[in-house]
C-alpha positions in Angstrom: -64.4 -16.2 47.1 -60.8 -16.2 48.1 -59.4 -13.6 45.6 -60.0 -11.6 42.5 -57.3 -10.0 40.4 -56.6 -8.4 37.0 -53.0 -9.5 37.2 -51.6 -12.2 34.9 -52.1 -15.7 36.5 -50.4 -18.9 35.5 -52.8 -21.9 35.2 -51.5 -25.5 35.7 -51.7 -28.3 33.1 -54.9 -30.3 32.9 -58.3 -30.4 31.1 -60.1 -27.1 30.9 -63.6 -25.9 30.0 -63.1 -23.0 27.6 -66.2 -21.0 26.5 -69.0 -18.9 27.8 -69.0 -19.5 31.6 -72.8 -18.9 31.8 -73.1 -22.4 30.3 -71.6 -24.1 33.3 -74.2 -26.6 34.4 -72.9 -27.2 37.8 -74.2 -24.0 39.2 -76.2 -21.0 38.8 -74.7 -19.9 42.1 -71.1 -20.1 40.8 -72.1 -17.9 37.8 -73.8 -15.4 40.2 -70.8 -15.4 42.5 -68.5 -14.8 39.5 -70.6 -11.9 38.3 -70.8 -10.5 41.9 -67.0 -10.7 42.3 -66.5 -8.5 39.3 -68.7 -5.8 40.7 -67.7 -6.1 44.4 -64.0 -6.0 43.7 -64.3 -3.5 40.9 -62.6 -5.9 38.5 -63.4 -5.2 34.9 -63.5 -8.0 32.4 -63.3 -5.4 29.6 -60.2 -3.7 28.3 -57.8 -5.5 30.7 -55.2 -7.6 28.8 -55.1 -10.1 31.7 -58.9 -10.4 32.1 -60.0 -11.2 35.6 -59.2 -14.3 37.6 -61.2 -15.2 40.7 -61.3 -18.2 43.0 -64.7 -19.5 44.0 -65.2 -22.7 46.1 -61.6 -23.6 45.4 -62.0 -23.2 41.6 -59.7 -20.8 39.8 -61.7 -19.1 37.1 -60.5 -16.7 34.3 -62.8 -14.6 32.2 -62.6 -11.7 29.6 -65.2 -9.9 27.5 -65.3 -10.5 23.8 -64.6 -7.7 21.3 -68.3 -7.4 20.2 -70.3 -9.1 22.9 -72.6 -12.1 22.1 -72.2 -14.1 19.0 -70.4 -17.1 17.5 -66.6 -16.9 17.5 -63.9 -19.1 15.9 -60.9 -20.6 17.7 -58.0 -22.7 16.6 -56.1 -25.3 18.6 -53.6 -27.8 17.1 -55.0 -27.3 13.5 -58.5 -27.9 14.7 -61.3 -25.2 14.4 -63.7 -24.7 17.3 -66.8 -22.6 17.4 -67.6 -20.7 20.6 -71.2 -19.5 21.1 -71.4 -16.6 23.5 -74.5 -15.3 25.3 -72.8 -13.4 28.2 -70.4 -11.3 26.1 -67.4 -13.1 27.5 -65.3 -16.2 27.3 -63.5 -17.8 30.2 -62.0 -21.0 31.5 -62.0 -23.3 34.5 -60.4 -26.6 35.1 -63.1 -29.3 34.4 -62.5 -31.8 37.1 -66.2 -32.3 38.0 -67.9 -29.7 35.9 -70.8 -30.5 33.6 -71.9 -28.3 30.7 -75.4 -27.4 29.4 -74.4 -27.7 25.8 -71.4 -28.2 23.5 -70.8 -24.6 22.7 -67.4 -24.7 24.3 -64.2 -26.7 24.2 -62.7 -29.1 26.6 -59.0 -28.9 26.0 -56.1 -30.8 27.6 -53.4 -28.2 28.3 -50.1 -30.0 28.4 -48.1 -27.0 29.6 -48.7 -24.3 32.2 -50.3 -21.2 30.5 -51.2 -17.7 31.2 -54.5 -16.6 29.5 -54.5 -13.2 27.9 -56.5 -11.0 25.5 -55.3 -8.5 22.9 -57.2 -6.6 20.3 -60.1 -9.1 20.0 -58.0 -12.3 20.3 -57.9 -14.6 23.2 -54.6 -16.4 23.8 -55.1 -19.5 26.0 -52.0 -21.7 25.7 -51.9 -22.7 22.1 -55.6 -21.9 21.6 -56.5 -18.6 19.8 -60.1 -17.4 19.8 -60.9 -14.6 17.4 -63.6 -12.2 18.4 -62.7 -9.2 16.3 -64.3 -8.8 12.8 -61.0 -7.5 11.4 -59.2 -10.7 12.6 -61.8 -13.0 11.2 -61.8 -11.2 7.8 -58.1 -11.7 7.5 -58.5 -15.4 7.9 -61.1 -15.8 5.2 -59.6 -13.4 2.6 
């Protein structure tokens, strides 16, 4: 691992895997290294607006905990609804390049502008994608 930070990080344009990072097929070892990096560097994926960004094997990875842990959450991007199934209590992103995924409980989104992922009061803001993980936010949509 090259770095770990809770500061805001700008990500370049490109295609990104967005979802529960435990579903990344390419590697059990990347998931384990990611988890280790949070503990070794005392970087919390909870309560930080900026989440945590780490670099592992040249891949810049961002992650943040959801409001209520595991579950199915709804996201919106360009008037399209996505479902995000979460088993690790968190949602993250990594540029896809050569990644493979175990299932389709995520989104592959082409980000056409640089973006800085963030989280506020249960909502993930990843470029133009918003993922709602707070019950209050979800209730407002369906009222």
